N, CA, C and O atoms as CSV, one atom per row, in Angstrom:
chain,resi,resn,atom,element,x,y,z
A,1,MET,N,N,20.832,9.303,28.690
A,1,MET,CA,C,21.282,10.286,29.264
A,1,MET,C,C,22.471,10.013,29.750
A,1,MET,O,O,23.658,9.923,29.436
A,2,LYS,N,N,21.521,9.884,30.885
A,2,LYS,CA,C,22.746,9.211,31.694
A,2,LYS,C,C,23.748,8.670,31.752
A,2,LYS,O,O,24.711,8.803,32.508
A,3,LEU,N,N,23.525,7.944,30.830
A,3,LEU,CA,C,24.663,6.732,30.422
A,3,LEU,C,C,25.968,7.504,29.987
A,3,LEU,O,O,27.110,7.456,30.442
A,4,ALA,N,N,25.408,8.243,28.939
A,4,ALA,CA,C,26.287,9.264,27.808
A,4,ALA,C,C,27.309,9.191,28.646
A,4,ALA,O,O,28.254,8.425,28.839
A,5,VAL,N,N,26.570,10.932,29.447
A,5,VAL,CA,C,27.143,10.787,30.894
A,5,VAL,C,C,28.794,10.898,31.363
A,5,VAL,O,O,29.836,11.550,31.291
A,6,VAL,N,N,27.781,9.113,32.165
A,6,VAL,CA,C,28.594,8.242,33.235
A,6,VAL,C,C,29.803,7.596,32.279
A,6,VAL,O,O,30.845,7.234,32.825
A,7,CYS,N,N,29.671,7.493,31.168
A,7,CYS,CA,C,30.484,7.178,30.718
A,7,CYS,C,C,31.851,7.923,29.622
A,7,CYS,O,O,32.876,7.324,29.296
A,8,ILE,N,N,31.453,9.443,29.197
A,8,ILE,CA,C,32.194,10.266,29.367
A,8,ILE,C,C,33.190,10.321,30.239
A,8,ILE,O,O,34.377,10.475,29.949
A,9,LEU,N,N,32.388,10.104,32.125
A,9,LEU,CA,C,33.066,11.005,33.319
A,9,LEU,C,C,34.275,9.708,33.204
A,9,LEU,O,O,35.367,10.040,33.666
A,10,LEU,N,N,34.200,8.338,32.664
A,10,LEU,CA,C,34.716,7.051,33.291
A,10,LEU,C,C,35.735,7.067,32.182
A,10,LEU,O,O,36.701,6.335,32.396
A,11,SER,N,N,35.744,7.921,30.726
A,11,SER,CA,C,37.120,7.971,29.824
A,11,SER,C,C,38.074,8.944,30.379
A,11,SER,O,O,39.295,8.979,30.527
A,12,LEU,N,N,36.946,9.830,30.668
A,12,LEU,CA,C,37.995,10.772,31.659
A,12,LEU,C,C,39.260,11.595,31.915
A,12,LEU,O,O,40.046,12.482,31.584
A,13,THR,N,N,38.642,10.087,33.227
A,13,THR,CA,C,38.570,9.150,34.161
A,13,THR,C,C,39.863,8.535,34.344
A,13,THR,O,O,40.703,8.472,35.241
A,14,SER,N,N,39.744,8.183,33.384
A,14,SER,CA,C,40.393,6.363,33.222
A,14,SER,C,C,42.235,7.236,31.723
A,14,SER,O,O,43.167,6.537,31.327
A,15,ILE,N,N,42.023,8.792,31.368
A,15,ILE,CA,C,42.593,9.603,30.502
A,15,ILE,C,C,44.055,10.062,31.425
A,15,ILE,O,O,45.222,9.882,31.079
A,16,THR,N,N,43.597,10.639,32.561
A,16,THR,CA,C,44.208,11.677,33.551
A,16,THR,C,C,45.172,11.122,34.524
A,16,THR,O,O,46.162,11.559,35.110
A,17,SER,N,N,44.142,9.325,34.463
A,17,SER,CA,C,45.581,8.377,35.001
A,17,SER,C,C,46.319,8.079,34.620
A,17,SER,O,O,47.224,7.587,35.295
A,18,VAL,N,N,46.385,8.210,33.154
A,18,VAL,CA,C,47.794,7.380,32.606
A,18,VAL,C,C,48.915,8.348,32.880
A,18,VAL,O,O,48.919,9.559,32.659
A,19,THR,N,N,50.352,7.215,33.669
A,19,THR,CA,C,51.506,7.923,33.591
A,19,THR,C,C,52.829,7.951,33.590
A,19,THR,O,O,53.399,7.762,34.665
A,20,PHE,N,N,53.409,8.131,32.693
A,20,PHE,CA,C,55.137,7.929,32.356
A,20,PHE,C,C,55.535,8.251,33.202
A,20,PHE,O,O,55.282,9.110,34.046
A,21,ALA,N,N,57.027,6.734,32.842
A,21,ALA,CA,C,57.633,7.117,33.447
A,21,ALA,C,C,59.452,7.491,33.241
A,21,ALA,O,O,59.459,8.719,33.158
A,22,GLU,N,N,60.361,7.189,33.171
A,22,GLU,CA,C,61.113,8.442,32.502
A,22,GLU,C,C,63.271,6.748,33.370
A,22,GLU,O,O,63.747,6.354,34.434
A,23,ASP,N,N,63.410,6.659,32.516
A,23,ASP,CA,C,64.750,5.232,33.134
A,23,ASP,C,C,66.174,7.277,32.982
A,23,ASP,O,O,66.272,8.264,32.253
A,24,ILE,N,N,66.988,6.572,34.485
A,24,ILE,CA,C,67.288,8.076,34.608
A,24,ILE,C,C,69.066,6.504,35.129
A,24,ILE,O,O,69.175,6.006,36.249
A,25,LYS,N,N,69.921,6.229,34.080
A,25,LYS,CA,C,71.099,5.665,34.473
A,25,LYS,C,C,71.797,7.289,35.738
A,25,LYS,O,O,71.723,8.511,35.607
A,26,VAL,N,N,72.330,6.493,36.700
A,26,VAL,CA,C,73.203,7.313,38.038
A,26,VAL,C,C,74.707,6.464,37.319
A,26,VAL,O,O,74.713,5.234,37.281
A,27,PRO,N,N,75.766,7.174,36.850
A,27,PRO,CA,C,77.035,6.489,37.166
A,27,PRO,C,C,77.556,5.816,38.796
A,27,PRO,O,O,77.620,6.443,39.854
A,28,VAL,N,N,77.831,4.589,38.594
A,28,VAL,CA,C,78.660,4.326,39.978
A,28,VAL,C,C,79.960,4.957,40.370
A,28,VAL,O,O,80.749,4.040,40.139
A,29,VAL,N,N,80.181,5.272,40.512
A,29,VAL,CA,C,82.179,6.202,41.822
A,29,VAL,C,C,82.469,4.657,42.312
A,29,VAL,O,O,81.883,4.076,43.225
A,30,GLN,N,N,83.502,4.144,41.490
A,30,GLN,CA,C,84.014,3.049,42.649
A,30,GLN,C,C,85.630,3.731,43.422
A,30,GLN,O,O,86.568,3.996,42.670
A,31,GLU,N,N,85.691,3.833,44.150
A,31,GLU,CA,C,87.174,4.547,44.896
A,31,GLU,C,C,88.473,3.635,44.282
A,31,GLU,O,O,88.179,2.575,43.729
A,32,THR,N,N,89.221,3.841,44.328
A,32,THR,CA,C,90.320,3.800,42.964
A,32,THR,C,C,91.557,4.434,43.558
A,32,THR,O,O,92.511,3.926,42.969
A,33,ASP,N,N,92.127,5.603,44.753
A,33,ASP,CA,C,93.119,6.226,45.009
A,33,ASP,C,C,92.724,6.496,46.429
A,33,ASP,O,O,92.454,7.671,46.676
A,34,THR,N,N,92.628,5.515,47.539
A,34,THR,CA,C,92.386,6.084,49.074
A,34,THR,C,C,94.047,7.340,49.097
A,34,THR,O,O,93.699,8.515,49.216
A,35,ASP,N,N,95.206,7.189,49.024
A,35,ASP,CA,C,95.997,8.016,48.913
A,35,ASP,C,C,95.890,9.438,48.129
A,35,ASP,O,O,96.886,10.123,48.363
A,36,LEU,N,N,95.173,9.922,47.467
A,36,LEU,CA,C,95.248,10.868,46.908
A,36,LEU,C,C,95.235,11.540,47.652
A,36,LEU,O,O,95.101,11.122,48.802
A,37,THR,N,N,95.413,13.444,47.312
A,37,THR,CA,C,95.334,14.092,48.012
A,37,THR,C,C,94.368,15.487,48.109
A,37,THR,O,O,95.086,16.477,47.970
A,38,LEU,N,N,93.621,15.672,48.213
A,38,LEU,CA,C,92.857,16.310,47.839
A,38,LEU,C,C,92.187,18.706,48.773
A,38,LEU,O,O,91.887,18.602,49.963
A,39,PRO,N,N,92.154,19.124,48.623
A,39,PRO,CA,C,92.166,19.730,49.458
A,39,PRO,C,C,91.033,20.110,49.962
A,39,PRO,O,O,89.940,19.908,49.433
A,40,SER,N,N,91.261,20.793,51.214
A,40,SER,CA,C,89.927,20.373,52.084
A,40,SER,C,C,89.556,22.054,51.513
A,40,SER,O,O,90.079,23.058,51.030
A,41,ARG,N,N,87.485,21.142,52.257
A,41,ARG,CA,C,86.210,22.899,52.179
A,41,ARG,C,C,86.946,24.155,53.238
A,41,ARG,O,O,86.881,23.942,54.448
A,42,GLY,N,N,87.173,24.581,53.077
A,42,GLY,CA,C,87.673,25.950,53.398
A,42,GLY,C,C,88.031,27.146,53.131
A,42,GLY,O,O,87.636,28.301,52.971
A,43,GLN,N,N,89.469,26.048,53.144
A,43,GLN,CA,C,91.380,26.761,52.088
A,43,GLN,C,C,90.792,27.609,50.845
A,43,GLN,O,O,89.893,27.489,50.013
A,44,THR,N,N,91.692,28.431,51.146
A,44,THR,CA,C,91.495,29.687,50.521
A,44,THR,C,C,91.856,28.754,48.777
A,44,THR,O,O,92.410,27.684,48.527
A,45,GLN,N,N,90.826,30.464,47.367
A,45,GLN,CA,C,92.045,29.444,46.517
A,45,GLN,C,C,93.751,30.076,46.346
A,45,GLN,O,O,94.367,29.463,45.473
A,46,LEU,N,N,94.406,30.971,46.908
A,46,LEU,CA,C,95.530,31.233,47.133
A,46,LEU,C,C,96.652,29.646,48.424
A,46,LEU,O,O,97.820,29.470,48.773
A,47,GLU,N,N,95.433,29.007,48.613
A,47,GLU,CA,C,95.698,27.529,49.399
A,47,GLU,C,C,95.590,25.992,48.059
A,47,GLU,O,O,96.274,25.020,47.741
A,48,VAL,N,N,94.539,26.507,47.744
A,48,VAL,CA,C,94.847,25.234,46.879
A,48,VAL,C,C,96.020,25.629,46.001
A,48,VAL,O,O,96.985,24.864,45.991
A,49,LEU,N,N,96.055,26.724,45.266
A,49,LEU,CA,C,97.228,27.237,44.223
A,49,LEU,C,C,98.482,26.899,45.101
A,49,LEU,O,O,99.135,25.996,44.578
A,50,SER,N,N,98.816,27.185,45.841
A,50,SER,CA,C,100.029,26.538,46.537
A,50,SER,C,C,100.671,25.794,46.691
A,50,SER,O,O,101.895,25.730,46.571
A,51,GLU,N,N,99.442,24.631,47.187
A,51,GLU,CA,C,99.590,23.510,48.178
A,51,GLU,C,C,99.669,21.600,46.281
A,51,GLU,O,O,99.850,20.392,46.130
A,52,PHE,N,N,99.327,23.031,45.443
A,52,PHE,CA,C,98.455,22.118,44.241
A,52,PHE,C,C,99.117,22.798,42.518
A,52,PHE,O,O,98.966,22.233,41.435
A,53,GLY,N,N,99.653,23.785,42.702
A,53,GLY,CA,C,99.448,24.223,42.098
A,53,GLY,C,C,99.148,25.093,40.711
A,53,GLY,O,O,99.392,26.236,41.097
A,54,GLU,N,N,98.878,25.166,39.746
A,54,GLU,CA,C,98.182,25.688,38.689
A,54,GLU,C,C,97.144,24.787,37.809
A,54,GLU,O,O,97.491,23.757,37.230
A,55,PRO,N,N,96.052,25.228,37.792
A,55,PRO,CA,C,94.927,23.882,37.499
A,55,PRO,C,C,95.185,24.220,36.386
A,55,PRO,O,O,95.600,25.292,35.946
A,56,THR,N,N,94.728,22.511,35.518
A,56,THR,CA,C,94.548,22.664,34.179
A,56,THR,C,C,93.525,23.323,33.284
A,56,THR,O,O,93.823,24.318,32.623
A,57,SER,N,N,92.740,22.969,33.266
A,57,SER,CA,C,91.251,24.700,33.339
A,57,SER,C,C,90.672,25.702,34.172
A,57,SER,O,O,91.316,25.859,35.210
A,58,GLU,N,N,89.771,26.357,34.070
A,58,GLU,CA,C,89.666,27.147,34.742
A,58,GLU,C,C,87.674,27.296,34.673
A,58,GLU,O,O,87.448,27.881,33.613
A,59,SER,N,N,86.592,27.050,35.242
A,59,SER,CA,C,85.508,27.944,34.718
A,59,SER,C,C,85.265,29.208,34.752
A,59,SER,O,O,85.798,29.751,35.719
A,60,VAL,N,N,84.669,29.897,34.078
A,60,VAL,CA,C,84.186,31.032,34.739
A,60,VAL,C,C,83.410,31.499,36.302
A,60,VAL,O,O,82.779,30.513,36.681
A,61,PRO,N,N,83.294,32.383,37.068
A,61,PRO,CA,C,82.159,32.102,38.411
A,61,PRO,C,C,80.943,32.639,37.352
A,61,PRO,O,O,80.893,33.512,36.486
A,62,ILE,N,N,79.484,31.107,38.184
A,62,ILE,CA,C,78.893,32.089,38.082
A,62,ILE,C,C,77.829,32.144,39.279
A,62,ILE,O,O,77.664,31.358,40.212
A,63,GLY,N,N,76.846,33.888,38.793
A,63,GLY,CA,C,76.217,33.315,39.394
A,63,GLY,C,C,76.187,33.882,41.079
A,63,GLY,O,O,77.362,34.069,41.394
A,64,GLU,N,N,75.387,34.169,42.093
A,64,GLU,CA,C,76.030,35.048,43.080
A,64,GLU,C,C,74.959,34.284,44.482
A,64,GLU,O,O,73.773,34.249,44.813
A,65,PRO,N,N,76.400,33.720,44.990
A,65,PRO,CA,C,77.884,34.438,44.796
A,65,PRO,C,C,77.842,33.335,44.360
A,65,PRO,O,O,77.021,32.427,44.493
A,66,ALA,N,N,79.437,33.493,43.426
A,66,ALA,CA,C,80.135,33.256,42.618
A,66,ALA,C,C,80.534,32.021,43.070
A,66,ALA,O,O,81.077,31.697,44.127
A,67,ILE,N,N,79.854,30.764,41.204
A,67,ILE,CA,C,80.488,29.730,41.753
A,67,ILE,C,C,81.678,29.580,41.085
A,67,ILE,O,O,81.590,30.279,40.076
A,68,SER,N,N,83.404,28.694,41.143
A,68,SER,CA,C,83.451,28.428,39.403
A,68,SER,C,C,84.394,26.909,39.382
A,68,SER,O,O,84.177,26.332,40.448
A,69,ARG,N,N,84.837,26.541,38.978
A,69,ARG,CA,C,85.182,25.552,39.317
A,69,ARG,C,C,86.422,25.666,38.280
A,69,ARG,O,O,86.328,26.288,37.221
A,70,TRP,N,N,88.480,24.490,39.021
A,70,TRP,CA,C,89.402,24.751,38.660
A,70,TRP,C,C,89.707,23.113,38.719
A,70,TRP,O,O,89.762,22.198,39.540
A,71,HIS,N,N,89.889,23.395,37.117
A,71,HIS,CA,C,90.224,21.098,37.131
A,71,HIS,C,C,90.805,21.473,37.136
A,71,HIS,O,O,91.141,22.649,36.997
A,72,TYR,N,N,91.617,19.714,37.483
A,72,TYR,CA,C,92.858,19.251,38.113
A,72,TYR,C,C,93.209,17.821,37.087
A,72,TYR,O,O,92.332,17.370,36.351
A,73,GLU,N,N,94.799,17.113,37.171
A,73,GLU,CA,C,94.706,16.144,37.002
A,73,GLU,C,C,93.459,14.386,36.487
A,73,GLU,O,O,93.132,13.574,35.622
A,74,GLN,N,N,93.248,15.014,38.321
A,74,GLN,CA,C,92.935,14.247,39.045
A,74,GLN,C,C,91.570,14.127,39.771
A,74,GLN,O,O,90.884,13.120,39.947
A,75,PHE,N,N,91.331,15.511,40.177
A,75,PHE,CA,C,89.982,16.246,40.504
A,75,PHE,C,C,89.145,17.584,40.273
A,75,PHE,O,O,89.206,17.793,39.062
A,76,ILE,N,N,88.623,18.274,40.696
A,76,ILE,CA,C,87.635,19.302,40.375
A,76,ILE,C,C,87.126,19.493,41.754
A,76,ILE,O,O,86.332,18.956,42.526
A,77,VAL,N,N,88.037,20.618,41.714
A,77,VAL,CA,C,87.806,21.931,43.082
A,77,VAL,C,C,86.619,22.815,42.489
A,77,VAL,O,O,86.651,23.651,41.586
A,78,VAL,N,N,85.437,22.317,43.371
A,78,VAL,CA,C,84.370,23.861,43.624
A,78,VAL,C,C,84.649,24.674,44.007
A,78,VAL,O,O,85.379,24.356,44.946
A,79,PHE,N,N,84.537,26.400,43.907
A,79,PHE,CA,C,84.961,27.001,44.707
A,79,PHE,C,C,83.309,28.189,45.408
A,79,PHE,O,O,82.296,28.653,44.886
A,80,GLU,N,N,83.556,28.194,45.961
A,80,GLU,CA,C,82.007,29.382,45.931
A,80,GLU,C,C,82.991,30.746,46.419
A,80,GLU,O,O,84.042,30.745,47.061
A,81,GLU,N,N,82.495,31.468,46.056
A,81,GLU,CA,C,84.090,33.133,45.824
A,81,GLU,C,C,85.117,32.617,46.148
A,81,GLU,O,O,85.502,32.131,45.084
A,82,HIS,N,N,85.991,32.330,47.036
A,82,HIS,CA,C,87.095,32.268,46.634
A,82,HIS,C,C,87.351,31.192,48.127
A,82,HIS,O,O,87.736,31.744,49.157
A,83,ARG,N,N,87.175,30.109,48.121
A,83,ARG,CA,C,86.600,29.381,48.609
A,83,ARG,C,C,86.371,27.891,49.086
A,83,ARG,O,O,85.253,27.778,49.589
A,84,VAL,N,N,87.228,26.499,49.075
A,84,VAL,CA,C,86.856,24.866,48.633
A,84,VAL,C,C,85.351,25.192,48.810
A,84,VAL,O,O,84.993,26.281,49.258
A,85,LEU,N,N,84.413,24.146,48.419
A,85,LEU,CA,C,82.925,23.983,48.185
A,85,LEU,C,C,83.279,22.760,48.635
A,85,LEU,O,O,83.146,22.468,49.823
A,86,SER,N,N,83.931,21.635,47.437
A,86,SER,CA,C,83.403,21.220,47.110
A,86,SER,C,C,84.912,20.717,46.471
A,86,SER,O,O,85.695,21.575,46.063
A,87,THR,N,N,85.285,19.159,46.410
A,87,THR,CA,C,86.081,18.448,45.243
A,87,THR,C,C,85.672,17.053,45.288
A,87,THR,O,O,85.431,16.150,46.089
A,88,VAL,N,N,85.717,17.361,43.798
A,88,VAL,CA,C,85.296,15.582,43.345
A,88,VAL,C,C,86.372,14.681,42.135
A,88,VAL,O,O,86.879,14.557,41.020
A,89,SER,N,N,86.197,14.338,43.221
A,89,SER,CA,C,87.844,12.831,41.888
A,89,SER,C,C,87.334,12.261,40.854
A,89,SER,O,O,86.249,11.680,40.862
A,90,GLU,N,N,88.158,12.395,39.776
A,90,GLU,CA,C,87.294,12.950,37.943
A,90,GLU,C,C,87.159,10.840,38.596
A,90,GLU,O,O,87.123,10.263,39.683
A,91,VAL,N,N,87.144,10.626,37.811
A,91,VAL,CA,C,86.985,9.087,37.749
A,91,VAL,C,C,86.933,8.562,36.243
A,91,VAL,O,O,86.023,9.035,35.562
A,92,GLU,N,N,88.144,7.269,35.383
A,92,GLU,CA,C,87.627,7.695,34.143
A,92,GLU,C,C,86.500,6.623,33.678
A,92,GLU,O,O,85.726,5.844,34.234
A,93,SER,N,N,86.831,7.011,32.356
A,93,SER,CA,C,84.845,6.108,31.545
A,93,SER,C,C,84.818,5.300,30.873
A,93,SER,O,O,84.972,5.618,29.694
A,94,ASP,N,N,84.623,3.861,31.168
A,94,ASP,CA,C,85.052,3.128,30.074
A,94,ASP,C,C,84.945,3.494,29.132
A,94,ASP,O,O,85.330,2.834,28.167
């Protein structure tokens, strides 16, 4: 009887110790144009508009505080409320 209990406990511990792995692929970004002028963190939407013109498209603001994106030909500007939070250069995919 004790042997049966020990066998069951050992089989349960071996089942629970199984681990799973997942491959995650992260794209590598290369600097291509160091002369590219981008909006700076903290600039207002009006400042970005006057310096870079109208974006090619805009995302609808989401969340609180509102986060939105303006898409330009070579970069994307991320806004929190009406100020630049981040700017990301577009990378051409192969």
